[in-house]
N, C-alpha and C positions, 0 to 999 in steps of 0.2 A: 405344610411349609413351616420351617423353623427359622427364626432370626438368630444369626450367629453373633452379631455385634450391634449394639444400639446405645444411644444416650440414656441416662437414667430416666429422663422424662418419658421417653418412648417405652422403656421397660415397665414403668409404673402404669401406663395407660392401655397396654395391650397384652395379650397372652403370648409371650415370646417363645413358648414351647410349641404352640399350635395344636396340642392334643389334650383334650380335657376329660375324656372318659377313661374308664378302667379297662385296660387291655387283657385282663385275666381270662375272660371268656374266649377271646381270640387265641390266646396261648394254649388254653385247654383244648380247644378244637383242633389246633395245629398238632398238638401232642397226640391226640386221638387218631388223627389222620396218618401220622407217620409211625406211631407206636400203639396200634389198636389193642395189643395184649398187655400194654403197660409193663414191659420187661426192661426197658432202658432207664436205669436210675429212678425208680418210682419214689415219689415223695421228696426228692432232693432239690427241687426247683421252687421258685416263688409260688405261693398258693398250694404247696404240697403237690405240684404237678408231677 
């Protein structure tokens, strides 16, 4: 869940984005699932995916 609007006090005390880990592994797994031969724009996305 992400908070779209909040007072400064709220923003300072909670994680307003709601996601704290690195999604790179998830993106790499998704890329492998849909492009197992790595032929669609290899190395052009974040993390050289």
